[in-house]
C-alpha positions as CSV (number, residue, x, y, z in Angstrom):
1,M,-128.5,127.6,246.0
2,Y,-125.6,128.1,248.1
3,R,-126.5,129.0,251.8
4,R,-123.8,130.5,254.3
5,R,-123.3,128.9,257.5
6,K,-124.7,131.0,260.4
7,T,-122.5,132.4,262.9
8,F,-123.0,132.6,266.6
9,W,-123.9,136.3,266.3
10,R,-126.4,135.7,263.4
11,K,-128.3,133.2,265.5
12,A,-128.5,135.4,268.4
13,G,-129.7,138.2,266.1
14,D,-132.3,135.9,264.7
15,R,-133.5,135.1,268.5
16,L,-133.7,138.8,269.1
17,D,-135.6,139.5,265.8
18,G,-138.3,136.9,267.3
19,L,-138.3,138.7,270.6
20,V,-138.8,142.3,269.0
21,A,-141.6,140.7,266.4
22,A,-143.6,139.7,269.9
23,I,-143.5,143.4,270.8
24,S,-143.5,145.3,267.4
25,P,-144.2,143.5,264.3
26,K,-143.2,146.6,262.1
27,M,-139.8,147.0,263.9
28,A,-139.1,143.3,263.4
29,Y,-139.9,143.7,259.7
30,N,-137.5,146.6,259.3
31,R,-134.9,145.0,261.0
32,Q,-135.3,141.7,258.8
33,K,-135.7,144.1,255.6
34,Y,-132.2,145.6,256.5
35,R,-130.7,142.1,257.2
36,Y,-131.6,140.9,254.1
37,A,-129.8,144.0,252.2
38,Y,-126.8,143.4,254.4
39,D,-126.7,139.8,253.2
40,V,-126.8,140.6,249.6
41,L,-123.6,142.7,250.3
42,D,-122.3,140.1,252.6
43,G,-121.9,137.5,249.5
44,G,-119.8,139.9,247.7
45,R,-116.3,139.1,246.7
46,L,-114.9,142.0,248.9
47,R,-116.9,141.1,251.9
48,K,-116.4,137.3,252.1
49,K,-113.8,135.6,254.5
50,R,-110.3,135.1,252.7
51,S,-107.6,132.7,253.2
52,L,-104.5,134.6,254.1
53,R,-102.3,131.6,254.3
54,R,-98.8,132.0,252.7
55,Q,-98.5,128.9,250.9
56,G,-97.1,128.1,247.3
57,G,-99.1,128.8,244.2
58,D,-99.7,125.0,243.8
59,Q,-101.6,124.8,247.0
60,D,-104.3,126.7,245.2
61,L,-103.9,125.0,241.9
62,T,-104.2,121.3,242.7
63,E,-105.1,118.5,240.4
64,R,-108.9,118.8,241.6
65,N,-109.1,122.6,241.4
66,L,-107.3,122.8,238.1
67,D,-109.7,120.1,236.7
68,R,-112.9,122.1,237.6
69,L,-111.5,125.0,236.2
70,R,-111.0,123.2,232.8
71,E,-114.5,121.8,232.9
72,I,-116.0,125.3,233.3
73,A,-113.8,127.0,230.8
74,R,-114.8,124.1,228.2
75,D,-118.3,124.5,229.0
76,L,-118.5,128.0,228.3
77,S,-116.4,127.9,225.0
78,T,-118.8,125.1,223.8
79,N,-122.1,126.7,224.9
80,N,-121.4,130.6,225.1
81,P,-121.1,132.1,221.9
82,L,-119.4,135.3,223.4
83,V,-116.5,133.1,225.0
84,K,-116.2,130.7,222.1
85,G,-115.6,133.8,219.7
86,I,-112.8,135.1,222.1
87,F,-110.9,132.0,221.9
88,R,-111.0,131.8,218.2
89,K,-110.2,135.5,218.1
90,L,-107.2,135.2,220.0
91,T,-106.1,132.0,218.3
92,T,-106.8,133.7,214.7
93,N,-104.9,137.1,215.6
94,I,-101.8,135.6,217.7
95,V,-101.2,132.2,215.8
96,G,-102.9,132.3,212.4
97,T,-100.9,130.5,209.8
98,Q,-98.2,132.9,209.1
99,T,-95.7,131.6,211.6
100,R,-92.3,131.3,209.5
101,I,-88.9,129.7,210.4
102,Q,-85.7,130.4,208.6
103,A,-82.3,128.5,209.1
104,R,-79.4,130.9,210.0
105,T,-76.3,128.9,209.7
106,S,-73.4,130.3,207.7
107,D,-74.0,128.2,204.9
108,E,-76.8,129.6,202.6
109,G,-77.0,126.4,200.6
110,W,-77.8,124.3,203.9
111,N,-80.3,126.7,204.9
112,N,-82.3,126.5,201.9
113,A,-82.2,122.7,201.9
114,A,-83.4,122.8,205.6
115,E,-86.2,124.9,205.0
116,A,-87.4,123.4,201.9
117,A,-87.2,119.9,203.8
118,F,-89.3,121.4,206.6
119,K,-91.6,122.9,204.1
120,E,-92.0,119.5,202.5
121,E,-92.6,117.4,205.5
122,M,-94.1,119.8,208.1
123,I,-96.2,122.2,206.3
124,D,-97.3,120.8,202.9
125,K,-98.6,117.9,204.5
126,S,-99.9,116.5,207.9
127,C,-97.2,116.1,210.3
128,D,-98.8,114.9,213.6
129,V,-99.2,111.2,214.5
130,T,-102.9,111.5,213.8
131,G,-102.1,112.6,210.3
132,R,-104.6,115.5,210.6
133,F,-102.5,118.5,211.2
134,N,-99.6,120.1,209.7
135,F,-97.1,122.4,211.4
136,H,-99.4,125.6,211.4
137,G,-102.4,123.6,212.4
138,L,-100.7,122.0,215.4
139,L,-99.5,125.1,216.6
140,N,-103.0,126.8,216.1
141,K,-105.0,124.4,217.6
142,S,-102.4,123.7,220.7
143,Y,-102.6,127.4,221.4
144,Y,-106.4,127.3,221.5
145,R,-106.2,124.4,224.2
146,Y,-103.8,126.6,226.0
147,A,-105.8,129.4,226.3
148,Q,-109.0,127.3,226.9
149,D,-107.3,125.0,229.6
150,G,-104.3,126.6,230.8
151,D,-101.8,124.6,229.0
152,C,-101.3,121.9,226.4
153,F,-98.6,119.4,225.8
154,I,-96.5,118.2,222.4
155,I,-94.9,115.1,222.6
156,L,-92.0,114.5,220.1
157,T,-92.2,111.0,219.0
158,D,-90.5,109.0,216.5
159,N,-93.8,109.1,214.5
160,G,-94.4,112.7,214.6
161,P,-95.4,115.5,217.1
162,Q,-98.5,114.2,219.4
163,A,-100.5,117.0,220.9
164,V,-101.9,116.3,224.3
165,Q,-104.6,118.1,226.2
166,G,-104.0,119.4,229.7
167,E,-105.9,116.7,231.5
168,F,-103.8,114.0,230.2
169,C,-100.8,115.0,232.3
170,G,-101.5,114.3,236.0
171,T,-100.2,112.6,239.2
172,P,-100.9,108.7,239.1
173,Y,-103.2,107.7,241.8
174,G,-103.9,104.5,243.6
175,K,-101.3,101.6,244.2
176,T,-98.9,102.7,241.8
177,S,-98.4,106.3,243.3
178,A,-97.6,104.4,246.8
179,V,-94.9,102.3,245.0
180,L,-93.5,105.2,243.2
181,Q,-92.1,107.1,246.2
182,P,-89.7,109.3,244.5
183,K,-86.5,110.4,246.6
184,N,-84.9,113.0,244.3
185,F,-88.1,114.7,242.7
186,E,-91.7,115.5,243.9
187,I,-94.7,114.9,241.4
188,T,-97.1,118.1,241.4
189,N,-99.9,118.1,238.8
190,G,-98.1,115.4,236.8
191,V,-95.0,117.6,236.8
192,A,-91.7,116.0,238.2
193,I,-89.7,118.5,239.6
194,S,-86.3,118.0,241.3
195,K,-85.9,118.4,244.9
196,A,-82.3,119.5,244.7
197,T,-82.5,122.0,241.9
198,G,-86.0,123.1,241.4
199,R,-85.9,122.4,237.7
200,I,-88.7,120.6,236.0
201,I,-87.3,117.0,234.8
202,G,-90.1,115.3,233.3
203,Y,-93.7,114.6,232.8
204,Y,-96.4,112.0,233.6
205,I,-98.8,111.5,230.7
206,G,-101.7,109.0,230.9
207,K,-105.6,108.5,230.6
208,P,-107.4,111.0,232.8
209,N,-110.2,110.1,235.4
210,K,-112.7,112.4,236.8
211,W,-110.9,113.6,239.6
212,G,-107.9,115.4,237.9
213,Y,-105.4,112.5,238.3
214,I,-104.4,109.7,235.7
215,K,-105.0,106.1,235.8
216,P,-101.9,104.3,237.2
217,E,-102.0,101.7,234.8
218,S,-102.2,103.9,231.8
219,Y,-99.0,106.5,232.3
220,K,-95.7,107.0,230.7
221,K,-93.0,109.0,232.0
222,Y,-91.5,111.5,229.7
223,S,-88.2,113.5,230.0
224,V,-88.2,117.3,229.4
225,E,-86.3,116.7,226.0
226,N,-89.5,114.8,224.7
227,I,-92.2,117.4,225.6
228,I,-93.0,120.5,225.0
229,H,-95.1,122.3,227.6
230,I,-97.2,125.4,226.2
231,V,-97.7,127.1,229.2
232,N,-97.6,130.9,230.7
233,Y,-97.2,130.9,234.3
234,E,-99.1,133.1,236.4
235,R,-96.7,132.6,239.3
236,F,-93.0,131.7,239.8
237,D,-94.2,128.3,242.1
238,H,-96.9,127.2,239.4
239,S,-96.2,123.9,238.0
240,R,-99.3,124.2,235.7
241,G,-101.3,127.0,234.1
242,E,-104.9,128.0,234.5
243,P,-107.4,128.8,231.8
244,M,-107.2,132.3,230.5
245,L,-110.7,133.4,231.2
246,T,-110.6,132.4,234.9
247,S,-111.0,135.8,236.5
248,A,-113.7,136.6,234.1
249,V,-116.1,133.7,234.8
250,P,-118.2,135.3,237.3
251,Y,-118.6,138.5,235.0
252,I,-119.6,136.2,232.3
253,D,-122.3,134.5,234.1
254,Y,-123.7,138.0,235.5
255,L,-123.8,139.1,231.8
256,M,-125.5,136.1,230.7
257,G,-128.0,136.1,233.5
258,Y,-128.7,139.7,232.6
259,W,-129.4,138.7,229.0
260,E,-131.7,136.1,230.2
261,A,-133.7,138.2,232.5
262,E,-134.2,140.7,229.9
263,L,-135.4,138.3,227.3
264,V,-137.7,136.8,229.9
265,A,-139.1,140.3,230.7
266,A,-139.7,140.9,227.0
267,K,-141.6,137.5,226.6
268,V,-143.6,138.2,229.6
269,N,-144.9,141.6,228.5
270,A,-145.5,140.3,224.8
271,C,-148.2,137.7,226.2
272,F,-149.7,140.4,227.8
273,P,-150.9,138.4,231.0
274,M,-153.6,139.6,233.2
275,T,-155.3,138.7,236.5
276,S,-158.6,139.2,238.1
277,L,-158.8,141.0,241.4
278,T,-161.8,140.8,244.0
279,Y,-162.4,143.0,246.8
280,D,-164.4,140.3,248.5
281,S,-162.5,139.4,251.8
282,K,-164.0,136.0,251.9
283,S,-162.7,134.9,248.7
284,M,-160.1,135.5,246.3
285,A,-160.2,135.1,242.6
286,G,-157.2,133.4,240.9
287,P,-155.6,134.5,237.5
288,L,-158.7,134.7,235.7
289,G,-160.0,131.9,237.8
290,S,-158.1,128.7,238.7
291,I,-156.5,126.6,235.9
292,K,-157.0,123.1,237.4
293,T,-159.8,122.5,234.8
294,F,-158.6,125.0,232.2
295,G,-158.8,123.1,228.9
296,G,-161.1,125.2,226.6
297,T,-163.8,127.8,226.1
298,D,-166.5,125.6,227.9
299,K,-164.7,125.0,231.2
300,K,-165.6,126.5,234.4
301,D,-163.2,127.4,237.4
302,D,-163.6,126.7,241.4
303,Y,-165.9,129.6,241.4
304,D,-168.2,128.1,238.9
305,R,-167.5,130.9,236.2
306,P,-166.7,130.2,232.6
307,L,-163.2,130.5,231.4
308,A,-162.3,131.9,228.1
309,R,-159.1,132.0,226.3
310,M,-157.9,135.7,225.9
311,E,-158.4,137.2,222.4
312,P,-158.0,140.6,220.9
313,G,-161.4,142.5,221.6
314,Q,-162.5,139.8,224.0
315,I,-165.0,141.1,226.7
316,W,-164.5,139.8,230.3
317,E,-167.5,139.6,232.5
318,G,-166.8,140.2,236.2
319,E,-168.6,140.1,239.6
320,P,-169.1,143.3,241.4
321,G,-166.0,144.6,243.2
322,E,-163.8,142.7,240.7
323,K,-161.3,144.2,238.1
324,L,-158.7,143.0,235.7
325,E,-155.0,143.9,236.0
326,A,-152.6,143.7,233.4
327,L,-149.2,142.0,234.8
328,G,-145.8,143.4,233.4
329,S,-142.4,142.6,234.1
330,A,-140.0,145.3,234.8
331,R,-137.5,145.9,231.7
332,P,-134.2,147.2,232.1
333,S,-133.5,150.9,231.9
334,Q,-131.5,152.8,229.2
335,A,-128.4,151.6,231.1
336,F,-128.9,148.1,229.6
337,D,-126.8,148.7,226.6
338,P,-123.9,150.6,228.4
339,F,-124.0,148.2,231.1
340,V,-123.5,145.1,228.6
341,M,-120.7,146.9,226.4
342,R,-118.9,147.8,229.9
343,T,-119.1,144.1,231.0
344,E,-117.8,142.7,227.8
345,A,-115.0,145.3,227.9
346,L,-114.4,144.1,231.4
347,I,-114.4,140.6,230.3
348,G,-112.0,141.1,227.0
349,S,-109.5,142.9,229.4
350,S,-108.7,139.6,231.1
351,V,-107.2,138.8,227.8
352,C,-106.4,142.4,226.5
353,L,-108.8,142.0,223.7
354,P,-110.3,145.2,222.7
355,L,-114.0,145.8,223.0
356,M,-114.5,145.9,219.3
357,L,-113.2,142.4,219.0
358,V,-115.1,141.3,221.9
359,S,-118.3,142.4,220.7
360,G,-117.9,142.5,217.0
361,D,-119.4,146.0,216.9
362,F,-117.4,148.5,215.2
363,S,-120.1,151.0,214.7
364,H,-118.9,153.5,217.4
365,A,-115.1,152.9,216.7
366,T,-113.1,156.0,215.6
367,F,-109.6,155.8,213.9
368,M,-108.0,157.0,217.2
369,N,-109.7,154.7,219.5
370,S,-109.1,151.7,217.1
371,R,-105.4,152.7,216.8
372,F,-105.2,152.5,220.6
373,A,-106.9,149.5,221.1
374,Y,-105.2,147.5,218.4
375,G,-101.9,148.8,219.8
376,E,-102.4,147.5,223.3
377,F,-103.6,144.2,221.8
378,R,-100.7,143.8,219.6
379,S,-98.2,144.2,222.8
380,F,-100.3,141.7,224.4
381,A,-100.1,139.3,221.1
382,I,-96.2,139.9,220.9
383,D,-95.6,138.8,224.5
384,E,-97.7,135.6,224.0
385,Q,-95.8,135.0,220.9
386,E,-92.8,135.3,222.6
387,F,-93.6,133.6,226.1
388,V,-95.8,130.9,224.9
389,L,-95.4,130.3,221.0
390,R,-91.9,130.4,220.7
391,R,-90.9,127.1,222.4
392,P,-93.1,124.9,220.6
393,A,-92.4,126.6,217.2
394,S,-88.6,126.2,218.0
395,G,-88.9,122.7,219.6
396,M,-90.7,121.4,216.2
397,W,-88.0,123.0,213.9
398,L,-85.2,121.8,216.1
399,W,-86.8,118.1,216.6
400,K,-87.0,117.9,212.5
401,M,-83.7,119.2,212.0
402,K,-82.3,116.4,214.2
403,D,-84.4,114.0,212.4
404,L,-83.3,115.0,209.0
405,I,-79.5,115.1,210.1
406,D,-80.0,111.6,211.5
407,R,-81.6,110.4,208.2
408,K,-78.6,111.6,206.3
409,E,-81.0,114.2,204.5
410,L,-78.9,117.1,205.7
411,T,-75.2,117.3,206.9
412,K,-74.2,117.6,210.3
413,R,-73.0,121.3,211.4
414,E,-71.9,123.0,214.3
415,D,-74.4,125.8,214.1
416,W,-77.5,123.2,212.8
417,N,-79.7,124.5,215.4
418,A,-79.3,128.1,214.1
419,H,-82.7,129.5,213.2
420,Q,-84.9,132.5,213.5
421,I,-88.6,132.4,214.0
422,Y,-91.2,135.3,212.4
423,F,-94.4,135.1,213.9
424,K,-97.7,136.9,212.4
425,R,-97.9,140.3,212.2
426,W,-101.0,142.5,211.8
427,P,-102.3,144.7,208.9
428,Y,-102.1,148.1,208.8
429,V,-104.8,150.5,210.8
430,D,-103.9,153.3,208.4
431,P,-102.2,152.0,205.2
432,S,-100.9,155.5,203.6
433,R,-99.6,156.5,206.8
434,E,-98.0,153.3,208.0
435,R,-96.5,152.6,204.8
436,L,-94.8,156.4,204.9
437,A,-93.6,155.5,208.5
438,D,-92.2,152.2,207.0
439,K,-90.2,153.9,204.2
440,I,-88.8,156.2,206.6
441,A,-87.7,153.5,208.9
442,L,-86.1,151.6,206.0
443,E,-84.2,155.0,204.9
444,S,-82.8,155.5,208.6
445,A,-82.1,151.6,209.0
446,D,-84.3,151.2,211.8
447,T,-86.1,148.1,210.1
448,N,-85.5,145.8,207.2
449,H,-87.8,144.3,204.7
450,T,-88.1,140.8,206.4
451,I,-89.5,142.4,209.5
452,I,-92.2,144.5,207.4
453,A,-93.1,141.6,205.2
454,A,-93.5,139.5,208.5
455,R,-96.3,142.0,209.2
456,E,-98.5,140.8,206.5
457,G,-97.5,137.0,207.3
458,I,-95.5,136.5,204.4
459,D,-91.7,135.8,203.8
460,W,-89.6,138.7,202.2
461,K,-87.0,136.5,200.5
462,E,-89.2,133.7,199.3
463,D,-92.5,135.4,198.6
464,I,-91.5,138.8,197.4
465,W,-87.7,138.9,196.5
466,D,-87.4,135.4,194.6
467,Q,-90.7,136.0,193.0
468,R,-90.1,139.8,192.0
469,V,-86.6,138.5,190.4
470,K,-88.3,135.9,188.0
471,E,-91.1,138.6,187.3
472,E,-88.3,141.0,186.4
473,E,-86.5,138.3,184.2
474,M,-89.9,137.6,182.4
475,I,-90.6,141.3,181.7
476,K,-87.2,142.1,180.1
477,K,-87.3,138.7,178.0
478,S,-90.7,139.8,176.7
479,G,-89.7,143.3,176.0
480,I,-92.8,145.0,177.1
481,V,-92.4,148.2,178.6
482,L,-94.8,148.7,181.8
483,S,-94.3,152.0,182.6
484,P,-93.4,155.4,180.8
485,K,-90.5,156.0,183.4
486,Q,-88.9,152.8,182.2
487,A,-89.6,153.7,178.8
488,A,-87.8,157.2,179.1
489,G,-85.0,155.3,180.9
490,T,-84.4,152.9,177.8
491,N,-84.4,155.7,175.4
492,A,-81.7,157.7,177.2
493,K,-79.7,154.8,176.9
């Protein structure tokens, strides 16, 4: 247990308590009781001493601190179902498998060829160096690691993209760190930052050790052009990111502790424990006698009394002045369920996840509160897609286009890098009303079919229009009339 160091005034108060106890034990007891009550408050977050130093963000996010935060987040995501569910729901709802990229050059033929080649080499088969993930899987798993660890890295190699977890990027230590002595840049948390411009110019990737640094004989330097750093900075002067649930960790522990206390109390009460009490001032009976020699119904306690296992309907023979008393643990009041729900909402608010998704309980959800909750989450998700996912998605697209051009699979164009990314959108909350709203928006030219289709995670041109053209041609060739309205139009002609 953590113990605070006693201050001078606290020590003086303890000595005074000793003097008071010699005169009035009751007064000393009350003083100590109030002091314990204050200690409970004194350990609170708002009452503890704070560091008010005005330093940069990386002073509080050092290699060792960041490494410790990752350990906590990973332990929770491994052993805590609530946290594991939060990370999975975030990844599924923000990334999913619906990210679409379209070439946007002025040559439609070039665009079609580029999209077909990207689909063949990056989506239809694995594309990373390990041969395990395609483009969607790599983006999905990278975001999961970013949410859990605070950041993630994708190295663009000749053999394909390589995803690297946060601890593999760090500052070299030991003899190598002394030899480096960079003059034009500083290395902070494994990130090389130019002293002249303040821009990030490279990264140090290697085998991590247990202190948050990397081993000097294992590292390799990568330029910015070869690294995609998946991160969402909390401060302008941060070089790395922190795990997404950092601020919620204490409340997760509080909630789990509350759950554990409730379960322990329920188990204790279910066992129906009892103890025997005696009013003999010279001796005191233990819980149904001492259990030192307890081993069966033919054993005796230290008072030479027979011990018997408790069973329904059992009769206990006590001595004069003794009685049996049931031991029960206090159970949480009716405020238990609301407290749990409010705590889950507090935890979910750190990642803008609505309570319905955090708890998985939709029993009390109404249409209006569901709509507002999902609206708030969508705003957060769109920001994450824009600030976090756009760079890795765009970076892998440009890397593959350059690779195809170098291999002469595509011709070099001035606008070869023009492209558009469509991230996952979310299904309708109220299909009839929102479909009507889309129709009105189309008629007023406030949206287009591509944006609406992207909400369902599909590409309007490839998945809808091209397929619809094929279907219409098949219908005409077959001569089958699918609706009376079409038949009436044919007869009119």
